[in-house]
LOLO-943441 format. One line per 8 residues: for each residue x, y, z of N, C-alpha, C. Coordinates in steps of 0.2 Angstrom, whole numbers, plus 5000, padded with zeros to 4 digits. Layout:
<pts>
X Y Z X Y Z X Y Z  ...
</pts>
This chain:
<pts>
5004 4994 5000 5000 5000 5000 5004 5006 5000  5001 5012 5000 5004 5018 5000 5007 5020 5006  5013 5022 5007 5015 5025 5014 5014 5032 5015  5012 5034 5021 5011 5040 5023 5017 5044 5024  5018 5050 5021 5023 5054 5022 5023 5057 5030  5028 5057 5032 5029 5061 5039 5025 5056 5044  5025 5060 5050 5022 5056 5056 5015 5058 5057  5010 5053 5059 5004 5054 5060 5003 5057 5068
4999 5062 5068 4997 5065 5075 4996 5060 5080  4998 5060 5087 4995 5056 5091 4989 5055 5092  4985 5049 5093 4978 5049 5094 4974 5049 5088  4978 5049 5082 4974 5049 5076 4975 5041 5073  4968 5039 5071 4968 5032 5067 4967 5033 5060  4971 5030 5056 4971 5030 5048 4968 5023 5046  4963 5025 5042 4959 5019 5039 4956 5020 5032  4954 5015 5029 4952 5015 5023 4945 5013 5023
4940 5016 5020 4933 5015 5019 4932 5011 5012  4929 5006 5013 4928 5002 5007 4921 4999 5006  4918 4998 5000 4911 4995 5000 4912 4989 5002  4908 4986 5006 4908 4979 5008 4906 4974 5002  4911 4971 5000 4910 4966 4994 4905 4961 4995  4904 4959 5001 4899 4954 5002 4891 4958 5003  4891 4964 5001 4885 4967 5002 4880 4965 4997  4882 4961 4991 4877 4959 4986 4872 4955 4989
4874 4952 4995 4869 4948 4999 4862 4952 5001  4863 4959 5001 4858 4963 5002 4854 4966 4996  4856 4965 4990 4853 4967 4984 4854 4973 4983  4859 4976 4987 4860 4984 4986 4868 4985 4984  4871 4980 4981 4878 4980 4980 4880 4986 4975  4875 4986 4970 4877 4991 4964 4878 4998 4966  4874 5001 4970 4875 5008 4972 4881 5009 4977  4882 5004 4981 4888 5005 4985 4895 5005 4981
4895 5000 4977 4901 4998 4975 4904 5004 4970  4899 5007 4967 4900 5014 4963 4903 5019 4966  4902 5019 4973 4904 5025 4977 4912 5025 4978  4916 5019 4979 4922 5019 4979 4925 5019 4986  4932 5019 4985 4936 5019 4993 4937 5026 4995  4939 5027 5000 4941 5034 5003 4946 5032 5009  4951 5036 5009 4955 5035 5015 4954 5041 5020  4954 5039 5026 4952 5045 5032 4957 5043 5037
4958 5049 5040 4963 5050 5047 4958 5053 5052  4955 5050 5057 4952 5053 5062 4954 5052 5069  4952 5056 5073 4954 5055 5080 4951 5048 5083  4956 5046 5087 4954 5039 5090 4947 5039 5095  4946 5045 5097 4940 5045 5102 4933 5045 5098  4934 5046 5091 4928 5046 5087 4925 5039 5087  4919 5039 5086 4915 5032 5086 4912 5030 5079  4910 5024 5078 4908 5023 5072 4902 5027 5069
4898 5030 5074 4893 5034 5073 4896 5041 5069  4901 5043 5071 4905 5049 5068 4908 5046 5061  4910 5040 5060 4912 5038 5054 4907 5038 5049  4901 5035 5052 4895 5034 5047 4892 5042 5045  4893 5046 5050 4892 5053 5047 4896 5056 5041  4902 5054 5042 4907 5055 5036 4905 5052 5030  4904 5046 5031 4902 5042 5025 4896 5046 5021  4891 5048 5026 4885 5052 5023 4887 5058 5019
4891 5061 5023 4894 5068 5020 4897 5067 5014  4902 5062 5013 4907 5062 5008 4905 5057 5002  4901 5051 5005 4900 5047 5000 4893 5045 4998  4888 5045 5004 4881 5043 5002 4876 5048 5005  4876 5054 5001 4872 5060 5003 4865 5057 5004  4861 5059 5009 4854 5057 5010 4853 5051 5014  4858 5047 5015 4858 5041 5019 4857 5043 5026  4854 5039 5030 4854 5039 5037 4859 5035 5041
4861 5038 5047 4865 5033 5050 4863 5026 5051  4857 5026 5053 4854 5019 5055 4854 5015 5048  4855 5018 5043 4855 5014 5036 4861 5011 5035  4866 5012 5038 4873 5010 5036 4876 5005 5041  4879 4999 5039 4883 4995 5043 4890 4996 5041  4894 4996 5047 4902 4995 5047 4904 4989 5049  4909 4986 5045 4912 4979 5047 4919 4979 5047  4922 4975 5051 4930 4975 5050 4931 4971 5044
4937 4971 5042 4939 4966 5036 4936 4958 5037  4937 4956 5042 4935 4949 5044 4927 4949 5044  4923 4954 5043 4916 4954 5042 4912 4955 5048  4916 4956 5054 4912 4957 5060 4909 4965 5061  4902 4964 5062 4899 4970 5063 4901 4975 5069  4903 4981 5068 4905 4985 5073 4900 4990 5076  4898 4989 5082 4893 4994 5085 4894 5001 5084  4890 5005 5083 4891 5012 5081 4893 5016 5088
4893 5013 5094 4896 5016 5100 4904 5015 5100  4906 5010 5097 4913 5009 5097 4917 5014 5094  4923 5015 5098 4928 5020 5096 4932 5018 5091  4935 5022 5087 4942 5020 5083 4947 5017 5087  4948 5019 5093 4953 5017 5097 4951 5010 5099  4945 5008 5101 4943 5002 5103 4945 4997 5097  4941 4999 5091 4942 4995 5085 4949 4993 5084  4954 4998 5084 4961 4997 5083 4965 4993 5088
4963 4994 5094 4965 4989 5100 4963 4982 5100  4957 4982 5099 4953 4975 5100 4951 4971 5094  4947 4975 5090 4944 4972 5084 4949 4970 5079  4953 4975 5077 4958 4975 5071 4964 4978 5074  4968 4974 5078 4974 4976 5080 4980 4978 5075  4984 4982 5077 4990 4984 5071 4993 4978 5069  4993 4973 5072 4996 4967 5070 4993 4964 5064  4987 4965 5063 4983 4963 5058 4984 4967 5052
4988 4972 5052 4989 4976 5046 4985 4982 5046  4984 4986 5040 4980 4992 5039 4974 4990 5041  4970 4995 5043 4964 4995 5045 4958 4997 5040  4953 4993 5037 4949 4995 5033 4942 4994 5036  4938 4999 5035 4930 4998 5037 4926 4997 5031  4923 4992 5032 4918 4991 5025 4911 4992 5027  4908 4996 5022 4902 4999 5024 4896 4996 5019  4891 4996 5021 4885 4993 5017 4879 4996 5019
4874 4996 5014 4867 4998 5017 4864 4992 5021  4861 4995 5026 4858 4990 5031 4851 4988 5027  4849 4981 5028 4843 4979 5025 4839 4977 5031  4833 4980 5032 4829 4979 5037 4825 4973 5036  4826 4968 5041 4822 4962 5040 4817 4961 5046  4811 4961 5043 4806 4961 5048 4803 4955 5048
</pts>
C-alpha cells in the first residue's frame, strides 16, 4: 500500500473505507460499489457513528446513520458506539495490518 509521508499525529487512526464486497447479499451492491474507496484519518475517540456521518457527508448523501452497517475486514459488525481506538486495539489490532472499514446499506429484516 501507499506509505504516509511524515508522522501521524498522536491519537489519530488512519483507515480505509471500502464498500462491503459481500453486500451483494443485500441486493444493494451496485449503488455501494459505485461509490468507491476513501482514506480517512480521524481522532481515535471518534465512534462508528462519527464515521457513518463522514460516509454520509462524503459518499452517501441523504443516507441515514441507521441505514449503514460497518464491518471489519473479517466481516465482524462494529457497533456504532465503538470508538476507533477500541476497533484498533481489540477488533483489528495493528498486528493485523492496515485497518479498513467496510460499509454497506443495512437491510431491515422484519
